[in-house]
PDB file of N, CA, C and O in Angstrom:
ATOM      1  N   MET A   1      78.723 125.671 104.642  1.00  0.00           N
ATOM      2  CA  MET A   1      77.418 125.117 104.334  1.00  0.00           C
ATOM      3  C   MET A   1      77.497 124.461 102.953  1.00  0.00           C
ATOM      4  O   MET A   1      77.953 125.076 101.989  1.00  0.00           O
ATOM      5  N   LYS A   2      77.052 123.218 102.873  1.00  0.00           N
ATOM      6  CA  LYS A   2      77.069 122.474 101.615  1.00  0.00           C
ATOM      7  C   LYS A   2      75.654 122.030 101.278  1.00  0.00           C
ATOM      8  O   LYS A   2      74.902 121.603 102.155  1.00  0.00           O
ATOM      9  N   PHE A   3      75.300 122.133 100.011  1.00  0.00           N
ATOM     10  CA  PHE A   3      73.975 121.752  99.558  1.00  0.00           C
ATOM     11  C   PHE A   3      74.052 120.508  98.688  1.00  0.00           C
ATOM     12  O   PHE A   3      75.061 120.255  98.031  1.00  0.00           O
ATOM     13  N   VAL A   4      72.963 119.730  98.693  1.00  0.00           N
ATOM     14  CA  VAL A   4      72.859 118.558  97.836  1.00  0.00           C
ATOM     15  C   VAL A   4      71.655 118.750  96.921  1.00  0.00           C
ATOM     16  O   VAL A   4      70.586 119.174  97.360  1.00  0.00           O
ATOM     17  N   ASN A   5      71.846 118.432  95.646  1.00  0.00           N
ATOM     18  CA  ASN A   5      70.787 118.551  94.651  1.00  0.00           C
ATOM     19  C   ASN A   5      69.831 117.373  94.825  1.00  0.00           C
ATOM     20  O   ASN A   5      70.251 116.217  94.784  1.00  0.00           O
ATOM     21  N   ILE A   6      68.541 117.668  95.020  1.00  0.00           N
ATOM     22  CA  ILE A   6      67.546 116.607  95.183  1.00  0.00           C
ATOM     23  C   ILE A   6      66.615 116.527  93.979  1.00  0.00           C
ATOM     24  O   ILE A   6      65.537 115.938  94.055  1.00  0.00           O
ATOM     25  N   GLY A   7      67.037 117.121  92.875  1.00  0.00           N
ATOM     26  CA  GLY A   7      66.277 117.044  91.633  1.00  0.00           C
ATOM     27  C   GLY A   7      65.624 118.349  91.248  1.00  0.00           C
ATOM     28  O   GLY A   7      65.199 119.121  92.107  1.00  0.00           O
ATOM     29  N   PHE A   8      65.544 118.594  89.951  1.00  0.00           N
ATOM     30  CA  PHE A   8      64.905 119.784  89.377  1.00  0.00           C
ATOM     31  C   PHE A   8      65.489 121.079  89.916  1.00  0.00           C
ATOM     32  O   PHE A   8      64.777 122.078  90.021  1.00  0.00           O
ATOM     33  N   GLY A   9      66.761 121.082  90.257  1.00  0.00           N
ATOM     34  CA  GLY A   9      67.420 122.283  90.758  1.00  0.00           C
ATOM     35  C   GLY A   9      67.107 122.602  92.210  1.00  0.00           C
ATOM     36  O   GLY A   9      67.508 123.653  92.709  1.00  0.00           O
ATOM     37  N   ASN A  10      66.403 121.720  92.893  1.00  0.00           N
ATOM     38  CA  ASN A  10      66.106 121.927  94.307  1.00  0.00           C
ATOM     39  C   ASN A  10      67.286 121.450  95.145  1.00  0.00           C
ATOM     40  O   ASN A  10      67.868 120.400  94.874  1.00  0.00           O
ATOM     41  N   LEU A  11      67.631 122.226  96.159  1.00  0.00           N
ATOM     42  CA  LEU A  11      68.782 121.933  96.992  1.00  0.00           C
ATOM     43  C   LEU A  11      68.382 121.869  98.460  1.00  0.00           C
ATOM     44  O   LEU A  11      67.491 122.587  98.912  1.00  0.00           O
ATOM     45  N   VAL A  12      69.064 120.987  99.195  1.00  0.00           N
ATOM     46  CA  VAL A  12      68.855 120.866 100.642  1.00  0.00           C
ATOM     47  C   VAL A  12      70.217 121.018 101.307  1.00  0.00           C
ATOM     48  O   VAL A  12      71.218 120.493 100.818  1.00  0.00           O
ATOM     49  N   ASN A  13      70.248 121.739 102.421  1.00  0.00           N
ATOM     50  CA  ASN A  13      71.477 121.896 103.189  1.00  0.00           C
ATOM     51  C   ASN A  13      71.871 120.528 103.753  1.00  0.00           C
ATOM     52  O   ASN A  13      71.157 119.973 104.588  1.00  0.00           O
ATOM     53  N   SER A  14      72.988 119.991 103.305  1.00  0.00           N
ATOM     54  CA  SER A  14      73.389 118.643 103.714  1.00  0.00           C
ATOM     55  C   SER A  14      73.732 118.559 105.200  1.00  0.00           C
ATOM     56  O   SER A  14      73.669 117.477 105.783  1.00  0.00           O
ATOM     57  N   ASP A  15      74.089 119.670 105.812  1.00  0.00           N
ATOM     58  CA  ASP A  15      74.396 119.679 107.247  1.00  0.00           C
ATOM     59  C   ASP A  15      73.152 119.462 108.097  1.00  0.00           C
ATOM     60  O   ASP A  15      73.262 119.081 109.263  1.00  0.00           O
ATOM     61  N   ARG A  16      71.977 119.697 107.535  1.00  0.00           N
ATOM     62  CA  ARG A  16      70.724 119.594 108.292  1.00  0.00           C
ATOM     63  C   ARG A  16      70.024 118.247 108.124  1.00  0.00           C
ATOM     64  O   ARG A  16      69.042 117.974 108.814  1.00  0.00           O
ATOM     65  N   ILE A  17      70.517 117.400 107.213  1.00  0.00           N
ATOM     66  CA  ILE A  17      69.874 116.117 106.954  1.00  0.00           C
ATOM     67  C   ILE A  17      70.175 115.135 108.087  1.00  0.00           C
ATOM     68  O   ILE A  17      71.331 114.918 108.451  1.00  0.00           O
ATOM     69  N   ILE A  18      69.106 114.546 108.638  1.00  0.00           N
ATOM     70  CA  ILE A  18      69.251 113.506 109.651  1.00  0.00           C
ATOM     71  C   ILE A  18      69.218 112.136 108.989  1.00  0.00           C
ATOM     72  O   ILE A  18      70.058 111.281 109.268  1.00  0.00           O
ATOM     73  N   THR A  19      68.239 111.934 108.109  1.00  0.00           N
ATOM     74  CA  THR A  19      68.102 110.634 107.464  1.00  0.00           C
ATOM     75  C   THR A  19      67.447 110.767 106.092  1.00  0.00           C
ATOM     76  O   THR A  19      66.749 111.738 105.803  1.00  0.00           O
ATOM     77  N   ILE A  20      67.696 109.761 105.262  1.00  0.00           N
ATOM     78  CA  ILE A  20      67.058 109.645 103.951  1.00  0.00           C
ATOM     79  C   ILE A  20      66.479 108.235 103.896  1.00  0.00           C
ATOM     80  O   ILE A  20      67.215 107.253 103.990  1.00  0.00           O
ATOM     81  N   VAL A  21      65.168 108.140 103.745  1.00  0.00           N
ATOM     82  CA  VAL A  21      64.505 106.841 103.805  1.00  0.00           C
ATOM     83  C   VAL A  21      63.549 106.655 102.626  1.00  0.00           C
ATOM     84  O   VAL A  21      63.183 107.610 101.940  1.00  0.00           O
ATOM     85  N   SER A  22      63.163 105.417 102.417  1.00  0.00           N
ATOM     86  CA  SER A  22      62.165 105.068 101.418  1.00  0.00           C
ATOM     87  C   SER A  22      60.779 105.396 101.978  1.00  0.00           C
ATOM     88  O   SER A  22      60.563 105.269 103.184  1.00  0.00           O
ATOM     89  N   PRO A  23      59.840 105.812 101.134  1.00  0.00           N
ATOM     90  CA  PRO A  23      58.515 106.219 101.617  1.00  0.00           C
ATOM     91  C   PRO A  23      57.520 105.070 101.788  1.00  0.00           C
ATOM     92  O   PRO A  23      56.343 105.322 102.043  1.00  0.00           O
ATOM     93  N   ASP A  24      57.955 103.837 101.657  1.00  0.00           N
ATOM     94  CA  ASP A  24      57.032 102.708 101.581  1.00  0.00           C
ATOM     95  C   ASP A  24      56.484 102.199 102.905  1.00  0.00           C
ATOM     96  O   ASP A  24      55.401 101.613 102.925  1.00  0.00           O
ATOM     97  N   SER A  25      57.184 102.399 104.001  1.00  0.00           N
ATOM     98  CA  SER A  25      56.732 101.828 105.271  1.00  0.00           C
ATOM     99  C   SER A  25      55.620 102.663 105.908  1.00  0.00           C
ATOM    100  O   SER A  25      55.519 103.868 105.678  1.00  0.00           O
ATOM    101  N   ALA A  26      54.797 102.002 106.705  1.00  0.00           N
ATOM    102  CA  ALA A  26      53.688 102.679 107.376  1.00  0.00           C
ATOM    103  C   ALA A  26      54.166 103.806 108.307  1.00  0.00           C
ATOM    104  O   ALA A  26      53.545 104.869 108.320  1.00  0.00           O
ATOM    105  N   PRO A  27      55.241 103.618 109.084  1.00  0.00           N
ATOM    106  CA  PRO A  27      55.695 104.719 109.946  1.00  0.00           C
ATOM    107  C   PRO A  27      56.122 105.966 109.160  1.00  0.00           C
ATOM    108  O   PRO A  27      55.879 107.090 109.600  1.00  0.00           O
ATOM    109  N   ILE A  28      56.748 105.771 108.015  1.00  0.00           N
ATOM    110  CA  ILE A  28      57.160 106.913 107.200  1.00  0.00           C
ATOM    111  C   ILE A  28      55.938 107.586 106.581  1.00  0.00           C
ATOM    112  O   ILE A  28      55.890 108.812 106.484  1.00  0.00           O
ATOM    113  N   LYS A  29      54.963 106.802 106.167  1.00  0.00           N
ATOM    114  CA  LYS A  29      53.722 107.378 105.640  1.00  0.00           C
ATOM    115  C   LYS A  29      53.031 108.226 106.711  1.00  0.00           C
ATOM    116  O   LYS A  29      52.495 109.291 106.405  1.00  0.00           O
ATOM    117  N   ARG A  30      53.039 107.760 107.964  1.00  0.00           N
ATOM    118  CA  ARG A  30      52.476 108.552 109.061  1.00  0.00           C
ATOM    119  C   ARG A  30      53.290 109.810 109.305  1.00  0.00           C
ATOM    120  O   ARG A  30      52.730 110.869 109.591  1.00  0.00           O
ATOM    121  N   THR A  31      54.604 109.703 109.193  1.00  0.00           N
ATOM    122  CA  THR A  31      55.479 110.871 109.358  1.00  0.00           C
ATOM    123  C   THR A  31      55.179 111.923 108.294  1.00  0.00           C
ATOM    124  O   THR A  31      55.134 113.118 108.587  1.00  0.00           O
ATOM    125  N   ILE A  32      54.974 111.473 107.065  1.00  0.00           N
ATOM    126  CA  ILE A  32      54.645 112.397 105.970  1.00  0.00           C
ATOM    127  C   ILE A  32      53.308 113.083 106.247  1.00  0.00           C
ATOM    128  O   ILE A  32      53.194 114.299 106.096  1.00  0.00           O
ATOM    129  N   GLN A  33      52.300 112.315 106.649  1.00  0.00           N
ATOM    130  CA  GLN A  33      50.981 112.885 106.937  1.00  0.00           C
ATOM    131  C   GLN A  33      51.048 113.876 108.095  1.00  0.00           C
ATOM    132  O   GLN A  33      50.423 114.935 108.048  1.00  0.00           O
ATOM    133  N   ASP A  34      51.803 113.533 109.127  1.00  0.00           N
ATOM    134  CA  ASP A  34      51.969 114.425 110.277  1.00  0.00           C
ATOM    135  C   ASP A  34      52.657 115.728 109.868  1.00  0.00           C
ATOM    136  O   ASP A  34      52.264 116.808 110.308  1.00  0.00           O
ATOM    137  N   ALA A  35      53.690 115.619 109.023  1.00  0.00           N
ATOM    138  CA  ALA A  35      54.391 116.813 108.544  1.00  0.00           C
ATOM    139  C   ALA A  35      53.476 117.699 107.722  1.00  0.00           C
ATOM    140  O   ALA A  35      53.541 118.925 107.806  1.00  0.00           O
ATOM    141  N   LYS A  36      52.621 117.070 106.925  1.00  0.00           N
ATOM    142  CA  LYS A  36      51.664 117.830 106.116  1.00  0.00           C
ATOM    143  C   LYS A  36      50.704 118.612 107.011  1.00  0.00           C
ATOM    144  O   LYS A  36      50.409 119.780 106.755  1.00  0.00           O
ATOM    145  N   GLU A  37      50.223 117.951 108.061  1.00  0.00           N
ATOM    146  CA  GLU A  37      49.289 118.612 108.989  1.00  0.00           C
ATOM    147  C   GLU A  37      49.958 119.747 109.765  1.00  0.00           C
ATOM    148  O   GLU A  37      49.305 120.730 110.117  1.00  0.00           O
ATOM    149  N   ARG A  38      51.259 119.614 110.032  1.00  0.00           N
ATOM    150  CA  ARG A  38      51.991 120.646 110.775  1.00  0.00           C
ATOM    151  C   ARG A  38      52.613 121.693 109.854  1.00  0.00           C
ATOM    152  O   ARG A  38      53.304 122.598 110.324  1.00  0.00           O
ATOM    153  N   SER A  39      52.376 121.580 108.558  1.00  0.00           N
ATOM    154  CA  SER A  39      52.901 122.502 107.544  1.00  0.00           C
ATOM    155  C   SER A  39      54.423 122.548 107.501  1.00  0.00           C
ATOM    156  O   SER A  39      55.012 123.612 107.312  1.00  0.00           O
ATOM    157  N   VAL A  40      55.054 121.395 107.677  1.00  0.00           N
ATOM    158  CA  VAL A  40      56.505 121.310 107.560  1.00  0.00           C
ATOM    159  C   VAL A  40      56.916 120.324 106.465  1.00  0.00           C
ATOM    160  O   VAL A  40      58.061 119.876 106.421  1.00  0.00           O
ATOM    161  N   LEU A  41      55.965 119.989 105.579  1.00  0.00           N
ATOM    162  CA  LEU A  41      56.241 119.084 104.462  1.00  0.00           C
ATOM    163  C   LEU A  41      56.649 119.909 103.248  1.00  0.00           C
ATOM    164  O   LEU A  41      55.984 120.883 102.895  1.00  0.00           O
ATOM    165  N   ILE A  42      57.745 119.512 102.615  1.00  0.00           N
ATOM    166  CA  ILE A  42      58.213 120.165 101.395  1.00  0.00           C
ATOM    167  C   ILE A  42      58.202 119.118 100.294  1.00  0.00           C
ATOM    168  O   ILE A  42      58.950 118.141 100.352  1.00  0.00           O
ATOM    169  N   ASP A  43      57.359 119.319  99.292  1.00  0.00           N
ATOM    170  CA  ASP A  43      57.223 118.377  98.187  1.00  0.00           C
ATOM    171  C   ASP A  43      58.053 118.872  97.008  1.00  0.00           C
ATOM    172  O   ASP A  43      57.673 119.828  96.331  1.00  0.00           O
ATOM    173  N   ALA A  44      59.181 118.222  96.768  1.00  0.00           N
ATOM    174  CA  ALA A  44      60.072 118.597  95.668  1.00  0.00           C
ATOM    175  C   ALA A  44      60.027 117.554  94.558  1.00  0.00           C
ATOM    176  O   ALA A  44      61.000 117.393  93.821  1.00  0.00           O
ATOM    177  N   THR A  45      58.904 116.843  94.430  1.00  0.00           N
ATOM    178  CA  THR A  45      58.788 115.773  93.437  1.00  0.00           C
ATOM    179  C   THR A  45      58.378 116.267  92.057  1.00  0.00           C
ATOM    180  O   THR A  45      58.523 115.537  91.078  1.00  0.00           O
ATOM    181  N   GLN A  46      57.874 117.480  91.960  1.00  0.00           N
ATOM    182  CA  GLN A  46      57.389 118.028  90.694  1.00  0.00           C
ATOM    183  C   GLN A  46      56.337 117.114  90.063  1.00  0.00           C
ATOM    184  O   GLN A  46      56.282 116.972  88.841  1.00  0.00           O
ATOM    185  N   GLY A  47      55.505 116.497  90.906  1.00  0.00           N
ATOM    186  CA  GLY A  47      54.428 115.652  90.423  1.00  0.00           C
ATOM    187  C   GLY A  47      54.816 114.216  90.139  1.00  0.00           C
ATOM    188  O   GLY A  47      53.969 113.416  89.742  1.00  0.00           O
ATOM    189  N   ARG A  48      56.065 113.878  90.333  1.00  0.00           N
ATOM    190  CA  ARG A  48      56.504 112.497  90.107  1.00  0.00           C
ATOM    191  C   ARG A  48      56.326 111.663  91.371  1.00  0.00           C
ATOM    192  O   ARG A  48      56.020 112.192  92.439  1.00  0.00           O
ATOM    193  N   LYS A  49      56.520 110.366  91.237  1.00  0.00           N
ATOM    194  CA  LYS A  49      56.382 109.460  92.365  1.00  0.00           C
ATOM    195  C   LYS A  49      57.465 109.741  93.410  1.00  0.00           C
ATOM    196  O   LYS A  49      58.632 109.926  93.064  1.00  0.00           O
ATOM    197  N   THR A  50      57.078 109.772  94.688  1.00  0.00           N
ATOM    198  CA  THR A  50      58.028 109.968  95.774  1.00  0.00           C
ATOM    199  C   THR A  50      58.845 108.696  95.957  1.00  0.00           C
ATOM    200  O   THR A  50      58.287 107.622  96.183  1.00  0.00           O
ATOM    201  N   ARG A  51      60.163 108.817  95.858  1.00  0.00           N
ATOM    202  CA  ARG A  51      61.046 107.667  96.013  1.00  0.00           C
ATOM    203  C   ARG A  51      61.948 107.784  97.236  1.00  0.00           C
ATOM    204  O   ARG A  51      62.538 106.798  97.676  1.00  0.00           O
ATOM    205  N   ALA A  52      62.053 109.003  97.788  1.00  0.00           N
ATOM    206  CA  ALA A  52      62.871 109.188  98.992  1.00  0.00           C
ATOM    207  C   ALA A  52      62.261 110.276  99.851  1.00  0.00           C
ATOM    208  O   ALA A  52      61.664 111.229  99.350  1.00  0.00           O
ATOM    209  N   VAL A  53      62.423 110.116 101.151  1.00  0.00           N
ATOM    210  CA  VAL A  53      61.950 111.089 102.129  1.00  0.00           C
ATOM    211  C   VAL A  53      63.163 111.527 102.938  1.00  0.00           C
ATOM    212  O   VAL A  53      63.869 110.701 103.517  1.00  0.00           O
ATOM    213  N   ILE A  54      63.397 112.835 102.970  1.00  0.00           N
ATOM    214  CA  ILE A  54      64.516 113.397 103.719  1.00  0.00           C
ATOM    215  C   ILE A  54      63.953 114.050 104.968  1.00  0.00           C
ATOM    216  O   ILE A  54      63.037 114.869 104.892  1.00  0.00           O
ATOM    217  N   ILE A  55      64.500 113.688 106.111  1.00  0.00           N
ATOM    218  CA  ILE A  55      64.081 114.288 107.372  1.00  0.00           C
ATOM    219  C   ILE A  55      65.240 115.130 107.884  1.00  0.00           C
ATOM    220  O   ILE A  55      66.375 114.660 107.958  1.00  0.00           O
ATOM    221  N   THR A  56      64.947 116.382 108.238  1.00  0.00           N
ATOM    222  CA  THR A  56      65.987 117.310 108.662  1.00  0.00           C
ATOM    223  C   THR A  56      65.958 117.523 110.174  1.00  0.00           C
ATOM    224  O   THR A  56      65.010 117.136 110.857  1.00  0.00           O
ATOM    225  N   ASP A  57      67.017 118.146 110.675  1.00  0.00           N
ATOM    226  CA  ASP A  57      67.102 118.411 112.105  1.00  0.00           C
ATOM    227  C   ASP A  57      66.117 119.489 112.560  1.00  0.00           C
ATOM    228  O   ASP A  57      65.879 119.644 113.757  1.00  0.00           O
ATOM    229  N   SER A  58      65.549 120.226 111.623  1.00  0.00           N
ATOM    230  CA  SER A  58      64.528 121.226 111.956  1.00  0.00           C
ATOM    231  C   SER A  58      63.128 120.621 111.906  1.00  0.00           C
ATOM    232  O   SER A  58      62.131 121.336 112.003  1.00  0.00           O
ATOM    233  N   ASP A  59      63.062 119.305 111.755  1.00  0.00           N
ATOM    234  CA  ASP A  59      61.816 118.536 111.716  1.00  0.00           C
ATOM    235  C   ASP A  59      61.022 118.742 110.428  1.00  0.00           C
ATOM    236  O   ASP A  59      59.837 118.413 110.372  1.00  0.00           O
ATOM    237  N   HIS A  60      61.659 119.280 109.403  1.00  0.00           N
ATOM    238  CA  HIS A  60      61.027 119.373 108.095  1.00  0.00           C
ATOM    239  C   HIS A  60      61.159 118.025 107.400  1.00  0.00           C
ATOM    240  O   HIS A  60      62.123 117.291 107.613  1.00  0.00           O
ATOM    241  N   VAL A  61      60.169 117.713 106.562  1.00  0.00           N
ATOM    242  CA  VAL A  61      60.161 116.469 105.795  1.00  0.00           C
ATOM    243  C   VAL A  61      60.131 116.865 104.323  1.00  0.00           C
ATOM    244  O   VAL A  61      59.232 117.578 103.877  1.00  0.00           O
ATOM    245  N   VAL A  62      61.125 116.393 103.578  1.00  0.00           N
ATOM    246  CA  VAL A  62      61.267 116.747 102.170  1.00  0.00           C
ATOM    247  C   VAL A  62      61.044 115.499 101.324  1.00  0.00           C
ATOM    248  O   VAL A  62      61.678 114.467 101.544  1.00  0.00           O
ATOM    249  N   LEU A  63      60.139 115.604 100.354  1.00  0.00           N
ATOM    250  CA  LEU A  63      59.865 114.499  99.431  1.00  0.00           C
ATOM    251  C   LEU A  63      60.593 114.756  98.124  1.00  0.00           C
ATOM    252  O   LEU A  63      60.590 115.878  97.617  1.00  0.00           O
ATOM    253  N   THR A  64      61.216 113.723  97.578  1.00  0.00           N
ATOM    254  CA  THR A  64      61.903 113.844  96.306  1.00  0.00           C
ATOM    255  C   THR A  64      61.676 112.595  95.465  1.00  0.00           C
ATOM    256  O   THR A  64      61.377 111.526  95.998  1.00  0.00           O
ATOM    257  N   PHE A  65      61.817 112.733  94.156  1.00  0.00           N
ATOM    258  CA  PHE A  65      61.607 111.599  93.262  1.00  0.00           C
ATOM    259  C   PHE A  65      62.883 110.782  93.082  1.00  0.00           C
ATOM    260  O   PHE A  65      62.846 109.711  92.476  1.00  0.00           O
ATOM    261  N   LEU A  66      64.006 111.269  93.598  1.00  0.00           N
ATOM    262  CA  LEU A  66      65.260 110.532  93.488  1.00  0.00           C
ATOM    263  C   LEU A  66      65.303 109.373  94.481  1.00  0.00           C
ATOM    264  O   LEU A  66      64.676 109.428  95.539  1.00  0.00           O
ATOM    265  N   GLN A  67      66.044 108.330  94.134  1.00  0.00           N
ATOM    266  CA  GLN A  67      66.235 107.190  95.024  1.00  0.00           C
ATOM    267  C   GLN A  67      67.119 107.605  96.204  1.00  0.00           C
ATOM    268  O   GLN A  67      67.991 108.458  96.040  1.00  0.00           O
ATOM    269  N   PRO A  68      66.913 107.020  97.388  1.00  0.00           N
ATOM    270  CA  PRO A  68      67.778 107.342  98.531  1.00  0.00           C
ATOM    271  C   PRO A  68      69.268 107.120  98.219  1.00  0.00           C
ATOM    272  O   PRO A  68      70.115 107.894  98.665  1.00  0.00           O
ATOM    273  N   GLU A  69      69.584 106.069  97.458  1.00  0.00           N
ATOM    274  CA  GLU A  69      70.975 105.781  97.114  1.00  0.00           C
ATOM    275  C   GLU A  69      71.586 106.884  96.260  1.00  0.00           C
ATOM    276  O   GLU A  69      72.771 107.192  96.388  1.00  0.00           O
ATOM    277  N   THR A  70      70.776 107.476  95.390  1.00  0.00           N
ATOM    278  CA  THR A  70      71.252 108.566  94.539  1.00  0.00           C
ATOM    279  C   THR A  70      71.609 109.779  95.381  1.00  0.00           C
ATOM    280  O   THR A  70      72.650 110.404  95.176  1.00  0.00           O
ATOM    281  N   ILE A  71      70.750 110.106  96.319  1.00  0.00           N
ATOM    282  CA  ILE A  71      71.005 111.261  97.195  1.00  0.00           C
ATOM    283  C   ILE A  71      72.224 110.997  98.064  1.00  0.00           C
ATOM    284  O   ILE A  71      73.059 111.882  98.254  1.00  0.00           O
ATOM    285  N   ALA A  72      72.331 109.778  98.594  1.00  0.00           N
ATOM    286  CA  ALA A  72      73.489 109.422  99.423  1.00  0.00           C
ATOM    287  C   ALA A  72      74.781 109.538  98.612  1.00  0.00           C
ATOM    288  O   ALA A  72      75.798 110.011  99.119  1.00  0.00           O
ATOM    289  N   GLY A  73      74.735 109.110  97.370  1.00  0.00           N
ATOM    290  CA  GLY A  73      75.899 109.241  96.504  1.00  0.00           C
ATOM    291  C   GLY A  73      76.285 110.685  96.279  1.00  0.00           C
ATOM    292  O   GLY A  73      77.470 111.018  96.241  1.00  0.00           O
ATOM    293  N   ARG A  74      75.298 111.540  96.130  1.00  0.00           N
ATOM    294  CA  ARG A  74      75.571 112.964  95.953  1.00  0.00           C
ATOM    295  C   ARG A  74      76.144 113.574  97.222  1.00  0.00           C
ATOM    296  O   ARG A  74      77.003 114.454  97.162  1.00  0.00           O
ATOM    297  N   LEU A  75      75.673 113.111  98.363  1.00  0.00           N
ATOM    298  CA  LEU A  75      76.217 113.600  99.632  1.00  0.00           C
ATOM    299  C   LEU A  75      77.683 113.205  99.789  1.00  0.00           C
ATOM    300  O   LEU A  75      78.488 113.971 100.318  1.00  0.00           O
ATOM    301  N   GLU A  76      78.018 112.007  99.325  1.00  0.00           N
ATOM    302  CA  GLU A  76      79.389 111.521  99.420  1.00  0.00           C
ATOM    303  C   GLU A  76      80.265 112.064  98.299  1.00  0.00           C
ATOM    304  O   GLU A  76      81.484 111.892  98.318  1.00  0.00           O
ATOM    305  N   GLY A  77      79.644 112.718  97.324  1.00  0.00           N
ATOM    306  CA  GLY A  77      80.401 113.292  96.219  1.00  0.00           C
ATOM    307  C   GLY A  77      80.759 112.301  95.138  1.00  0.00           C
ATOM    308  O   GLY A  77      81.639 112.576  94.322  1.00  0.00           O
ATOM    309  N   THR A  78      80.090 111.135  95.106  1.00  0.00           N
ATOM    310  CA  THR A  78      80.412 110.134  94.102  1.00  0.00           C
ATOM    311  C   THR A  78      79.589 110.281  92.835  1.00  0.00           C
ATOM    312  O   THR A  78      79.857 109.602  91.844  1.00  0.00           O
ATOM    313  N   GLU A  79      78.583 111.165  92.850  1.00  0.00           N
ATOM    314  CA  GLU A  79      77.781 111.394  91.647  1.00  0.00           C
ATOM    315  C   GLU A  79      77.920 112.835  91.216  1.00  0.00           C
ATOM    316  O   GLU A  79      78.285 113.704  92.007  1.00  0.00           O
ATOM    317  N   ASP A  80      77.626 113.077  89.957  1.00  0.00           N
ATOM    318  CA  ASP A  80      77.673 114.410  89.384  1.00  0.00           C
ATOM    319  C   ASP A  80      76.726 115.344  90.109  1.00  0.00           C
ATOM    320  O   ASP A  80      75.521 115.093  90.136  1.00  0.00           O
ATOM    321  N   ALA A  81      77.235 116.411  90.694  1.00  0.00           N
ATOM    322  CA  ALA A  81      76.423 117.350  91.468  1.00  0.00           C
ATOM    323  C   ALA A  81      75.424 118.100  90.601  1.00  0.00           C
ATOM    324  O   ALA A  81      74.462 118.665  91.121  1.00  0.00           O
ATOM    325  N   SER A  82      75.634 118.115  89.284  1.00  0.00           N
ATOM    326  CA  SER A  82      74.705 118.823  88.411  1.00  0.00           C
ATOM    327  C   SER A  82      73.396 118.072  88.250  1.00  0.00           C
ATOM    328  O   SER A  82      72.415 118.642  87.773  1.00  0.00           O
ATOM    329  N   GLY A  83      73.361 116.822  88.633  1.00  0.00           N
ATOM    330  CA  GLY A  83      72.111 116.082  88.595  1.00  0.00           C
ATOM    331  C   GLY A  83      72.046 114.979  87.584  1.00  0.00           C
ATOM    332  O   GLY A  83      71.211 114.083  87.706  1.00  0.00           O
ATOM    333  N   GLY A  84      72.903 115.011  86.582  1.00  0.00           N
ATOM    334  CA  GLY A  84      72.908 113.939  85.589  1.00  0.00           C
ATOM    335  C   GLY A  84      71.590 113.809  84.864  1.00  0.00           C
ATOM    336  O   GLY A  84      70.867 114.794  84.711  1.00  0.00           O
ATOM    337  N   ASN A  85      71.263 112.614  84.416  1.00  0.00           N
ATOM    338  CA  ASN A  85      70.056 112.372  83.628  1.00  0.00           C
ATOM    339  C   ASN A  85      68.822 112.162  84.479  1.00  0.00           C
ATOM    340  O   ASN A  85      67.711 112.212  83.951  1.00  0.00           O
ATOM    341  N   GLU A  86      68.967 111.931  85.767  1.00  0.00           N
ATOM    342  CA  GLU A  86      67.825 111.569  86.588  1.00  0.00           C
ATOM    343  C   GLU A  86      66.979 112.776  87.002  1.00  0.00           C
ATOM    344  O   GLU A  86      65.911 112.604  87.590  1.00  0.00           O
ATOM    345  N   ASP A  87      67.434 113.978  86.706  1.00  0.00           N
ATOM    346  CA  ASP A  87      66.703 115.176  87.101  1.00  0.00           C
ATOM    347  C   ASP A  87      65.493 115.472  86.230  1.00  0.00           C
ATOM    348  O   ASP A  87      64.644 116.272  86.624  1.00  0.00           O
ATOM    349  N   GLY A  88      65.389 114.866  85.084  1.00  0.00           N
ATOM    350  CA  GLY A  88      64.209 115.035  84.232  1.00  0.00           C
ATOM    351  C   GLY A  88      64.138 116.367  83.649  1.00  0.00           C
ATOM    352  O   GLY A  88      63.203 116.668  82.907  1.00  0.00           O
TER     353      GLY A  88
END
């Protein structure tokens, strides 16, 4: 089992991630609202602007302030796993 840092020391099991998307499109906004209503939304933004939405195979939706490219880089191991400067 491998975890990826999604900011502020929050970790997600990388084996469970289906997709990482930007929150700007209407379908993703509906997905977020639906997850909130079903109580499967996890907000890991710490009050910051949502920049990426992670959807897992368990149908959980995770919001993070990191860019999708940053998370993808961490999944591939090309960025510092400790979080670097973007963790705030």
